[in-house]
C-alpha atoms as one frame of an Amber mdcrd trajectory, in Angstrom:
protein
 217.078 344.827 147.760 218.249 341.461 149.062 219.521 338.526 147.034 219.210
 334.952 148.281 220.191 331.671 146.703 219.823 327.974 147.361 221.440 324.882
 145.838 219.950 321.481 145.058 222.190 318.494 144.414 220.619 316.084 141.909
 221.525 312.425 142.130 220.959 309.874 139.374 218.811 307.048 140.674 217.909
 303.785 138.980 214.707 301.958 139.727 215.397 299.616 142.698 212.930 297.048
 141.304 215.159 296.187 138.346 218.809 295.261 137.965 221.130 295.939 135.043
 220.606 292.494 133.480 216.821 292.623 133.237 214.931 293.313 130.049 212.754
 295.963 131.725 214.824 298.946 132.827 213.207 302.139 134.078 215.259 305.110
 135.256 215.143 308.882 135.489 216.761 309.245 132.071 220.084 310.326 133.535
 221.089 313.224 135.739 220.929 315.827 132.969 217.312 314.960 132.151 216.365
 315.109 135.812 218.058 318.498 136.217 216.067 319.918 133.303 212.870 318.431
 134.714 213.535 320.065 138.085 214.320 323.440 136.476 211.096 323.310 134.465
 209.091 322.289 137.530 210.477 325.064 139.748 209.598 327.679 137.127 206.136
 326.288 136.402 202.985 328.078 137.449 201.464 324.991 139.089 204.478 324.530
 141.364 204.630 328.180 142.406 200.869 328.188 143.022 201.383 325.438 145.621
 204.228 327.357 147.301 202.373 330.707 147.381 199.226 329.037 148.695 201.164
 327.174 151.393 202.921 330.348 152.581 199.845 332.563 151.977 202.077 335.228
 150.463 199.022 337.002 149.081 198.588 338.384 152.609 200.777 341.469 152.973
 202.058 342.540 156.396 203.136 346.179 156.289 204.326 348.977 158.521 204.423
 352.715 157.893 207.891 353.926 156.979 209.053 357.511 156.679 208.076 357.760
 153.027 206.248 354.553 152.132 204.764 351.326 153.489 207.443 348.713 154.154
 207.062 344.942 153.859 207.171 343.817 157.508 206.787 340.069 156.906 208.767
 338.210 159.562 208.930 341.287 161.783 205.276 341.707 162.764 204.327 340.123
 166.108 201.184 338.491 164.711 199.687 336.489 161.859 196.134 336.103 160.593
 194.351 332.800 160.170 191.844 333.117 157.323 188.985 330.989 156.003 189.646
 330.707 152.264 185.973 330.061 151.569 185.044 333.481 152.977 185.601 336.831
 151.283 188.348 339.207 152.433 188.643 342.931 151.700 190.627 343.090 148.472
 193.505 345.511 147.921 192.582 347.786 150.849 194.833 348.728 153.767 193.607
 347.366 157.111 195.152 349.050 160.118 195.980 347.006 163.220 196.828 348.966
 166.387 197.613 347.038 169.564 196.017 348.629 172.616 197.249 346.025 175.094
 198.764 342.517 175.024 195.244 341.123 174.536 193.365 343.860 172.608 193.786
 345.543 169.241 191.881 348.097 167.191 191.004 347.261 163.604 190.281 350.179
 161.287 189.668 350.651 157.566 189.344 354.005 155.818 186.869 353.635 152.947
 186.856 357.354 152.166 183.888 358.316 149.999 183.425 354.791 148.616 180.163
 352.924 149.147 181.373 349.772 147.379 184.430 347.602 148.074 185.711 344.322
 146.630 185.995 340.951 148.343 188.364 338.196 147.218 187.694 334.559 148.009
 190.911 332.540 147.831 189.200 329.153 147.570 188.125 329.890 143.995 189.818
 333.294 143.405 186.514 335.062 142.747 186.139 338.794 143.354 182.748 340.289
 144.164 181.467 343.679 145.379 180.215 344.448 148.880 178.376 347.486 150.221
 180.239 349.631 152.767 179.094 352.721 154.652 182.054 354.908 153.646 184.278
 356.828 155.998 186.460 355.117 158.597 185.409 351.852 160.215 186.822 351.116
 163.680 186.290 348.293 166.123 188.193 346.738 169.032 188.803 342.981 169.062
 190.472 340.522 171.372 193.500 338.538 170.279 192.364 335.218 168.748 188.773
 336.491 168.512 186.949 335.767 165.255 186.601 338.889 163.136 183.267 338.296
 161.415 182.431 341.361 159.321 180.731 341.773 155.939 184.151 342.522 154.441
 186.583 340.573 156.692 186.698 337.109 158.227 189.795 335.978 160.130 191.466
 335.450 163.492 194.495 337.457 164.578 197.014 335.422 166.581 200.147 336.554
 168.368 203.387 334.742 167.577 204.888 332.818 170.537 208.120 334.815 170.357
 206.408 338.227 170.162 206.992 340.816 172.889 206.703 344.576 173.485 204.128
 345.203 170.749 201.783 347.397 172.805 200.823 350.658 170.978 202.471 349.389
 167.786 200.687 349.921 164.455 200.770 347.607 161.468 198.767 347.106 158.284
 197.273 344.151 156.423 196.403 343.924 152.745 194.883 341.017 150.849 196.398
 340.961 147.355 195.641 339.151 144.110 196.653 335.476 144.152 197.544 335.300
 140.452 199.631 338.458 140.641 201.530 337.092 143.632 202.251 333.805 141.834
 203.425 335.687 138.736 205.893 337.723 140.799 207.548 334.582 142.179 207.672
 332.806 138.818 210.530 335.201 138.098 212.759 333.031 140.282 216.079 332.355
 138.534 216.620 328.592 138.255 219.599 327.201 136.338 222.103 324.379 136.244
 225.399 325.298 137.850 228.070 326.024 135.235 230.742 324.051 137.111 228.614
 321.132 138.290 225.746 320.163 135.987 224.214 317.981 138.706 223.614 321.077
 140.871 220.572 323.319 140.447 220.966 326.929 141.603 217.957 328.977 142.731
 218.263 332.759 143.041 215.619 335.220 144.211 215.660 338.958 144.846 213.280
 341.098 146.884 212.818 343.711 149.577 212.184 341.303 152.451 214.812 338.691
 153.256 212.442 336.687 155.494 210.076 336.149 152.567 212.966 335.157 150.283
 214.404 332.623 152.731 211.026 331.027 153.446 210.128 330.921 149.762 213.379
 329.217 148.734 213.163 326.691 151.564 209.486 325.963 150.878 209.863 325.652
 147.099 212.584 323.020 147.648 210.475 321.254 150.274 207.462 321.144 147.935
 209.674 319.826 145.122 211.037 317.104 147.406 207.537 315.996 148.380 206.355
 315.969 144.752 209.389 313.893 143.740 208.791 311.497 146.637 205.112 311.098
 145.749 206.104 310.463 142.138 208.579 307.768 143.204 206.014 306.152 145.479
 203.416 306.184 142.724 205.939 304.659 140.307 206.816 301.963 142.846 203.144
 301.183 143.495 202.400 300.979 139.769 205.411 298.696 139.281 204.224 296.351
 142.046 200.712 296.284 140.580 202.171 295.499 137.135 204.325 292.657 138.503
 201.433 291.205 140.518 199.059 291.313 137.543 201.705 289.713 135.315 202.299
 286.916 137.843 198.555 286.226 138.083 198.264 286.059 134.306 201.250 283.704
 134.081 199.802 281.566 136.865 196.588 281.225 134.892 198.486 280.283 131.737
 200.528 277.654 133.620 197.379 276.112 135.117 195.764 276.037 131.693 198.829
 274.350 130.193 198.868 271.866 133.091 195.246 270.947 132.451 195.956 270.497
 128.735 198.872 268.197 129.603 196.636 266.088 131.880 194.000 265.769 129.138
 196.700 264.814 126.631 198.037 262.089 128.938 194.540 260.691 129.466 193.769
 260.771 125.772 197.019 259.021 124.830 196.954 256.647 127.829
């Protein structure tokens, strides 16, 4: 089991549109409030849904160990490009055996089953599909579309991959909600020595997954914060512009009243 951690330094930022002597002052509420907001965000389901969906961690890449299947994420020489609007075989091991640098054999052992389940990640629906039972085998080319009643994806080789001929790996499409729930267990807390520092800690069996998850969760947080700032700035500009237009109208109205008064009083 590996343990990884990441640190985020939180800076207190005042709104650049207002100075300290204005009557309208908007800010983040101080560093402590921002730290708590970040901690809550990083633990939230909505945030972790974005991270899991971006990394597609519901796709398991496995290899056969001596006693059990090992998480081979980051070690496999390939990745699959899926269409989220199409169903994928749910919870079933899919064997990938490379026959040459450009060919691989895909096989699925359905056993005695005549029904299997498909999961569609666009709306997370699960539906049954008829299968013939036994072992299904077919040879495909690298980057060829796999268009089957129970699978729909393209298998691509990583640019840095080499010497993968005759190697065997496995794919499994897991439950999206279950995957999100497993990563919501991330430990997020304010550092005891520096309250402006947020510490993220994550444990798991695959260090590549942990590193990518920590880096991506921070990257997603940064983008959300940036979008929030931009939206705040845009709303502030719209508010100022609308206020100026209203004041302009009031000034013109007062100017017209003054002209009428001067005419009336000669």
